[in-house]
N, CA, C and O atoms as a Tinker XYZ file with bonds, in Angstrom:
   300  protein
     1  N     36.513000  -31.672000  111.281000    73     2
     2  CA    36.661000  -30.223000  111.310000    64     1     3
     3  C     35.468000  -29.537000  110.656000    63     2     4     5
     4  O     35.019000  -28.493000  111.131000    81     3
     5  N     34.948000  -30.113000  109.570000    73     3     6
     6  CA    33.820000  -29.495000  108.876000    64     5     7
     7  C     32.595000  -29.432000  109.779000    63     6     8     9
     8  O     31.819000  -28.479000  109.707000    81     7
     9  N     32.416000  -30.453000  110.638000    73     7    10
    10  CA    31.267000  -30.457000  111.540000    64     9    11
    11  C     31.321000  -29.279000  112.494000    63    10    12    13
    12  O     30.302000  -28.630000  112.728000    81    11
    13  N     32.480000  -28.994000  113.044000    73    11    14
    14  CA    32.583000  -27.865000  113.961000    64    13    15
    15  C     32.386000  -26.542000  113.224000    63    14    16    17
    16  O     31.834000  -25.597000  113.789000    81    15
    17  N     32.827000  -26.465000  111.979000    73    15    18
    18  CA    32.612000  -25.248000  111.198000    64    17    19
    19  C     31.134000  -25.032000  110.923000    63    18    20    21
    20  O     30.633000  -23.915000  111.054000    81    19
    21  N     30.438000  -26.088000  110.545000    73    19    22
    22  CA    29.016000  -25.940000  110.240000    64    21    23
    23  C     28.242000  -25.569000  111.500000    63    22    24    25
    24  O     27.300000  -24.779000  111.435000    81    23
    25  N     28.623000  -26.122000  112.630000    73    23    26
    26  CA    27.965000  -25.769000  113.893000    64    25    27
    27  C     28.249000  -24.304000  114.240000    63    26    28    29
    28  O     27.368000  -23.599000  114.732000    81    27
    29  N     29.458000  -23.857000  113.987000    73    27    30
    30  CA    29.818000  -22.453000  114.220000    64    29    31
    31  C     29.009000  -21.538000  113.305000    63    30    32    33
    32  O     28.521000  -20.493000  113.737000    81    31
    33  N     28.869000  -21.933000  112.048000    73    31    34
    34  CA    28.110000  -21.138000  111.086000    64    33    35
    35  C     26.638000  -21.103000  111.476000    63    34    36    37
    36  O     26.002000  -20.054000  111.376000    81    35
    37  N     26.087000  -22.224000  111.918000    73    35    38
    38  CA    24.692000  -22.254000  112.363000    64    37    39
    39  C     24.491000  -21.330000  113.559000    63    38    40    41
    40  O     23.500000  -20.602000  113.624000    81    39
    41  N     25.426000  -21.355000  114.503000    73    39    42
    42  CA    25.323000  -20.481000  115.678000    64    41    43
    43  C     25.365000  -19.014000  115.270000    63    42    44    45
    44  O     24.619000  -18.198000  115.810000    81    43
    45  N     26.235000  -18.674000  114.318000    73    43    46
    46  CA    26.310000  -17.291000  113.843000    64    45    47
    47  C     25.029000  -16.885000  113.130000    63    46    48    49
    48  O     24.559000  -15.758000  113.286000    81    47
    49  N     24.463000  -17.801000  112.349000    73    47    50
    50  CA    23.209000  -17.557000  111.641000    64    49    51
    51  C     22.097000  -17.275000  112.651000    63    50    52    53
    52  O     21.347000  -16.310000  112.502000    81    51
    53  N     21.995000  -18.114000  113.670000    73    51    54
    54  CA    20.964000  -17.941000  114.688000    64    53    55
    55  C     21.161000  -16.625000  115.436000    63    54    56    57
    56  O     20.192000  -15.923000  115.725000    81    55
    57  N     22.397000  -16.295000  115.745000    73    55    58
    58  CA    22.691000  -15.050000  116.446000    64    57    59
    59  C     22.334000  -13.839000  115.577000    63    58    60    61
    60  O     21.747000  -12.866000  116.050000    81    59
    61  N     22.697000  -13.925000  114.315000    73    59    62
    62  CA    22.438000  -12.829000  113.378000    64    61    63
    63  C     20.938000  -12.531000  113.258000    63    62    64    65
    64  O     20.532000  -11.380000  113.101000    81    63
    65  N     20.129000  -13.588000  113.334000    73    63    66
    66  CA    18.685000  -13.438000  113.187000    64    65    67
    67  C     17.929000  -13.454000  114.518000    63    66    68    69
    68  O     16.698000  -13.440000  114.539000    81    67
    69  N     18.672000  -13.482000  115.625000    73    67    70
    70  CA    18.066000  -13.536000  116.964000    64    69    71
    71  C     17.115000  -14.715000  117.123000    63    70    72    73
    72  O     16.007000  -14.565000  117.639000    81    71
    73  N     17.556000  -15.888000  116.678000    73    71    74
    74  CA    16.753000  -17.099000  116.787000    64    73    75
    75  C     17.178000  -17.903000  118.003000    63    74    76    77
    76  O     18.368000  -18.037000  118.287000    81    75
    77  N     16.193000  -18.437000  118.721000    73    75    78
    78  CA    16.477000  -19.308000  119.876000    64    77    79
    79  C     16.662000  -20.751000  119.442000    63    78    80    81
    80  O     17.391000  -21.514000  120.076000    81    79
    81  N     15.991000  -21.122000  118.346000    73    79    82
    82  CA    16.128000  -22.469000  117.796000    64    81    83
    83  C     16.119000  -22.362000  116.285000    63    82    84    85
    84  O     15.735000  -21.340000  115.717000    81    83
    85  N     16.546000  -23.430000  115.649000    73    83    86
    86  CA    16.680000  -23.429000  114.200000    64    85    87
    87  C     15.779000  -24.495000  113.603000    63    86    88    89
    88  O     15.992000  -25.689000  113.811000    81    87
    89  N     14.765000  -24.055000  112.853000    73    87    90
    90  CA    13.861000  -24.960000  112.149000    64    89    91
    91  C     14.379000  -25.091000  110.723000    63    90    92    93
    92  O     14.278000  -24.151000  109.935000    81    91
    93  N     14.931000  -26.248000  110.390000    73    91    94
    94  CA    15.533000  -26.423000  109.071000    64    93    95
    95  C     14.513000  -26.369000  107.942000    63    94    96    97
    96  O     14.888000  -26.171000  106.786000    81    95
    97  N     13.234000  -26.540000  108.252000    73    95    98
    98  CA    12.200000  -26.476000  107.225000    64    97    99
    99  C     11.683000  -25.056000  106.992000    63    98   100   101
   100  O     10.891000  -24.819000  106.079000    81    99
   101  N     12.133000  -24.121000  107.816000    73    99   102
   102  CA    11.676000  -22.740000  107.674000    64   101   103
   103  C     12.196000  -22.137000  106.377000    63   102   104   105
   104  O     13.355000  -22.320000  106.003000    81   103
   105  N     11.316000  -21.418000  105.708000    73   103   106
   106  CA    11.731000  -20.709000  104.502000    64   105   107
   107  C     12.542000  -19.490000  104.911000    63   106   108   109
   108  O     12.231000  -18.822000  105.897000    81   107
   109  N     13.577000  -19.212000  104.144000    73   107   110
   110  CA    14.430000  -18.063000  104.453000    64   109   111
   111  C     13.617000  -16.773000  104.445000    63   110   112   113
   112  O     13.857000  -15.882000  105.260000    81   111
   113  N     12.660000  -16.670000  103.531000    73   111   114
   114  CA    11.826000  -15.471000  103.474000    64   113   115
   115  C     10.968000  -15.325000  104.727000    63   114   116   117
   116  O     10.686000  -14.205000  105.155000    81   115
   117  N     10.550000  -16.443000  105.318000    73   115   118
   118  CA     9.766000  -16.387000  106.557000    64   117   119
   119  C     10.603000  -15.884000  107.727000    63   118   120   121
   120  O     10.065000  -15.396000  108.720000    81   119
   121  N     11.909000  -16.004000  107.606000    73   119   122
   122  CA    12.818000  -15.504000  108.637000    64   121   123
   123  C     13.212000  -14.047000  108.379000    63   122   124   125
   124  O     14.015000  -13.468000  109.111000    81   123
   125  N     12.635000  -13.471000  107.331000    73   123   126
   126  CA    12.914000  -12.075000  107.015000    64   125   127
   127  C     14.099000  -11.869000  106.096000    63   126   128   129
   128  O     14.577000  -10.746000  105.936000    81   127
   129  N     14.576000  -12.944000  105.491000    73   127   130
   130  CA    15.725000  -12.844000  104.597000    64   129   131
   131  C     15.270000  -12.762000  103.146000    63   130   132   133
   132  O     14.484000  -13.591000  102.687000    81   131
   133  N     15.763000  -11.766000  102.431000    73   131   134
   134  CA    15.508000  -11.730000  100.998000    64   133   135
   135  C     16.773000  -12.196000  100.283000    63   134   136   137
   136  O     17.759000  -12.549000  100.931000    81   135
   137  N     16.749000  -12.199000   98.972000    73   135   138
   138  CA    17.879000  -12.732000   98.213000    64   137   139
   139  C     19.162000  -11.952000   98.477000    63   138   140   141
   140  O     20.244000  -12.541000   98.487000    81   139
   141  N     19.068000  -10.651000   98.689000    73   139   142
   142  CA    20.266000   -9.860000   98.979000    64   141   143
   143  C     20.865000  -10.220000  100.338000    63   142   144   145
   144  O     22.085000  -10.230000  100.501000    81   143
   145  N     20.006000  -10.515000  101.308000    73   143   146
   146  CA    20.497000  -10.947000  102.618000    64   145   147
   147  C     21.266000  -12.260000  102.498000    63   146   148   149
   148  O     22.310000  -12.436000  103.127000    81   147
   149  N     20.746000  -13.173000  101.689000    73   147   150
   150  CA    21.399000  -14.475000  101.492000    64   149   151
   151  C     22.749000  -14.279000  100.805000    63   150   152   153
   152  O     23.739000  -14.900000  101.194000    81   151
   153  N     22.793000  -13.424000   99.793000    73   151   154
   154  CA    24.053000  -13.132000   99.103000    64   153   155
   155  C     25.052000  -12.539000  100.086000    63   154   156   157
   156  O     26.217000  -12.935000  100.104000    81   155
   157  N     24.608000  -11.601000  100.896000    73   155   158
   158  CA    25.482000  -10.961000  101.882000    64   157   159
   159  C     26.046000  -11.981000  102.869000    63   158   160   161
   160  O     27.239000  -11.964000  103.175000    81   159
   161  N     25.189000  -12.861000  103.362000    73   159   162
   162  CA    25.655000  -13.886000  104.294000    64   161   163
   163  C     26.664000  -14.815000  103.628000    63   162   164   165
   164  O     27.663000  -15.192000  104.240000    81   163
   165  N     26.407000  -15.180000  102.388000    73   163   166
   166  CA    27.306000  -16.093000  101.673000    64   165   167
   167  C     28.642000  -15.413000  101.349000    63   166   168   169
   168  O     29.683000  -16.070000  101.338000    81   167
   169  N     28.617000  -14.115000  101.089000    73   167   170
   170  CA    29.874000  -13.381000  100.895000    64   169   171
   171  C     30.685000  -13.367000  102.183000    63   170   172   173
   172  O     31.909000  -13.504000  102.159000    81   171
   173  N     29.992000  -13.200000  103.312000    73   171   174
   174  CA    30.674000  -13.258000  104.610000    64   173   175
   175  C     31.324000  -14.619000  104.826000    63   174   176   177
   176  O     32.436000  -14.703000  105.347000    81   175
   177  N     30.628000  -15.693000  104.425000    73   175   178
   178  CA    31.189000  -17.040000  104.549000    64   177   179
   179  C     32.424000  -17.184000  103.667000    63   178   180   181
   180  O     33.394000  -17.842000  104.042000    81   179
   181  N     32.377000  -16.572000  102.510000    73   179   182
   182  CA    33.529000  -16.600000  101.619000    64   181   183
   183  C     34.730000  -15.935000  102.247000    63   182   184   185
   184  O     35.849000  -16.441000  102.166000    81   183
   185  N     34.494000  -14.799000  102.872000    73   183   186
   186  CA    35.579000  -14.070000  103.522000    64   185   187
   187  C     36.152000  -14.842000  104.706000    63   186   188   189
   188  O     37.369000  -14.913000  104.879000    81   187
   189  N     35.278000  -15.415000  105.511000    73   187   190
   190  CA    35.725000  -16.062000  106.743000    64   189   191
   191  C     36.219000  -17.491000  106.539000    63   190   192   193
   192  O     37.193000  -17.908000  107.165000    81   191
   193  N     35.543000  -18.249000  105.655000    73   191   194
   194  CA    35.845000  -19.678000  105.525000    64   193   195
   195  C     36.355000  -20.084000  104.142000    63   194   196   197
   196  O     36.669000  -21.253000  103.918000    81   195
   197  N     36.441000  -19.133000  103.217000    73   195   198
   198  CA    36.906000  -19.456000  101.878000    64   197   199
   199  C     35.885000  -20.236000  101.061000    63   198   200   201
   200  O     36.245000  -20.945000  100.121000    81   199
   201  N     34.602000  -20.103000  101.423000    73   199   202
   202  CA    33.527000  -20.795000  100.717000    64   201   203
   203  C     32.993000  -19.864000   99.639000    63   202   204   205
   204  O     32.589000  -18.739000   99.934000    81   203
   205  N     32.990000  -20.319000   98.404000    73   203   206
   206  CA    32.481000  -19.506000   97.306000    64   205   207
   207  C     31.280000  -20.191000   96.674000    63   206   208   209
   208  O     31.285000  -21.399000   96.437000    81   207
   209  N     30.258000  -19.401000   96.410000    73   207   210
   210  CA    29.016000  -19.909000   95.834000    64   209   211
   211  C     28.796000  -19.336000   94.449000    63   210   212   213
   212  O     29.116000  -18.178000   94.180000    81   211
   213  N     28.245000  -20.165000   93.575000    73   211   214
   214  CA    27.823000  -19.719000   92.252000    64   213   215
   215  C     26.428000  -19.099000   92.387000    63   214   216   217
   216  O     25.715000  -19.360000   93.355000    81   215
   217  N     26.056000  -18.288000   91.420000    73   215   218
   218  CA    24.725000  -17.684000   91.437000    64   217   219
   219  C     23.643000  -18.749000   91.495000    63   218   220   221
   220  O     22.639000  -18.582000   92.187000    81   219
   221  N     23.844000  -19.836000   90.776000    73   219   222
   222  CA    22.847000  -20.914000   90.782000    64   221   223
   223  C     22.710000  -21.545000   92.167000    63   222   224   225
   224  O     21.623000  -21.977000   92.553000    81   223
   225  N     23.823000  -21.598000   92.918000    73   223   226
   226  CA    23.764000  -22.108000   94.289000    64   225   227
   227  C     22.851000  -21.219000   95.128000    63   226   228   229
   228  O     21.971000  -21.700000   95.842000    81   227
   229  N     23.079000  -19.920000   95.023000    73   227   230
   230  CA    22.330000  -18.958000   95.831000    64   229   231
   231  C     20.839000  -18.991000   95.505000    63   230   232   233
   232  O     20.000000  -18.868000   96.397000    81   231
   233  N     20.521000  -19.156000   94.241000    73   231   234
   234  CA    19.114000  -19.197000   93.828000    64   233   235
   235  C     18.400000  -20.435000   94.345000    63   234   236   237
   236  O     17.176000  -20.435000   94.473000    81   235
   237  N     19.146000  -21.486000   94.644000    73   235   238
   238  CA    18.557000  -22.738000   95.121000    64   237   239
   239  C     18.243000  -22.706000   96.615000    63   238   240   241
   240  O     17.523000  -23.574000   97.109000    81   239
   241  N     18.763000  -21.733000   97.332000    73   239   242
   242  CA    18.555000  -21.653000   98.779000    64   241   243
   243  C     17.187000  -21.065000   99.076000    63   242   244   245
   244  O     16.997000  -19.850000   99.024000    81   243
   245  N     16.238000  -21.935000   99.387000    73   243   246
   246  CA    14.871000  -21.509000   99.716000    64   245   247
   247  C     14.556000  -21.701000  101.193000    63   246   248   249
   248  O     13.811000  -20.920000  101.785000    81   247
   249  N     15.134000  -22.754000  101.789000    73   247   250
   250  CA    14.891000  -23.062000  103.202000    64   249   251
   251  C     16.225000  -23.048000  103.952000    63   250   252   253
   252  O     17.301000  -23.009000  103.355000    81   251
   253  N     16.116000  -23.079000  105.257000    73   251   254
   254  CA    17.312000  -23.155000  106.094000    64   253   255
   255  C     18.103000  -24.413000  105.747000    63   254   256   257
   256  O     19.332000  -24.376000  105.675000    81   255
   257  N     17.401000  -25.522000  105.532000    73   255   258
   258  CA    18.074000  -26.781000  105.180000    64   257   259
   259  C     18.828000  -26.648000  103.863000    63   258   260   261
   260  O     19.967000  -27.103000  103.753000    81   259
   261  N     18.198000  -26.023000  102.856000    73   259   262
   262  CA    18.880000  -25.805000  101.575000    64   261   263
   263  C     20.181000  -25.049000  101.786000    63   262   264   265
   264  O     21.225000  -25.413000  101.245000    81   263
   265  N     20.100000  -23.998000  102.575000    73   263   266
   266  CA    21.273000  -23.160000  102.821000    64   265   267
   267  C     22.392000  -23.960000  103.483000    63   266   268   269
   268  O     23.535000  -23.931000  103.026000    81   267
   269  N     22.065000  -24.665000  104.550000    73   267   270
   270  CA    23.107000  -25.393000  105.279000    64   269   271
   271  C     23.592000  -26.632000  104.545000    63   270   272   273
   272  O     24.748000  -27.025000  104.701000    81   271
   273  N     22.735000  -27.253000  103.752000    73   271   274
   274  CA    23.211000  -28.350000  102.900000    64   273   275
   275  C     24.222000  -27.821000  101.877000    63   274   276   277
   276  O     25.241000  -28.459000  101.612000    81   275
   277  N     23.928000  -26.653000  101.312000    73   275   278
   278  CA    24.851000  -26.034000  100.362000    64   277   279
   279  C     26.177000  -25.670000  100.990000    63   278   280   281
   280  O     27.236000  -25.869000  100.395000    81   279
   281  N     26.111000  -25.133000  102.202000    73   279   282
   282  CA    27.342000  -24.786000  102.920000    64   281   283
   283  C     28.136000  -26.038000  103.233000    63   282   284   285
   284  O     29.351000  -26.076000  103.044000    81   283
   285  N     27.440000  -27.073000  103.717000    73   283   286
   286  CA    28.115000  -28.340000  104.076000    64   285   287
   287  C     28.865000  -28.916000  102.880000    63   286   288   289
   288  O     29.977000  -29.420000  103.033000    81   287
   289  N     28.266000  -28.845000  101.687000    73   287   290
   290  CA    28.921000  -29.365000  100.489000    64   289   291
   291  C     30.196000  -28.603000  100.172000    63   290   292   293
   292  O     31.131000  -29.167000   99.604000    81   291
   293  N     30.243000  -27.338000  100.529000    73   291   294
   294  CA    31.410000  -26.504000  100.216000    64   293   295
   295  C     32.535000  -26.633000  101.233000    63   294   296   297
   296  O     33.683000  -26.294000  100.946000    81   295
   297  N     32.198000  -27.130000  102.436000    73   295   298
   298  CA    33.220000  -27.237000  103.493000    64   297   299
   299  C     34.173000  -28.377000  103.250000    63   298   300
   300  O     35.086000  -28.600000  104.045000    81   299
């Protein structure tokens, strides 16, 4: 079940940013996301999937891979 959730979250992320493909090595800032955007997205995940992040978790998200690894751990 977690695999389908993570795939759903990745699809929503790509849709939100109008991405055709997902480069896991891309820096979030290179995709136009600042720290507030990341917090907003993570709050949305909390509302939809019951995933809650600590401030230290959010600060560690520098790349797409960091973000999705963090989400995967919470699922």
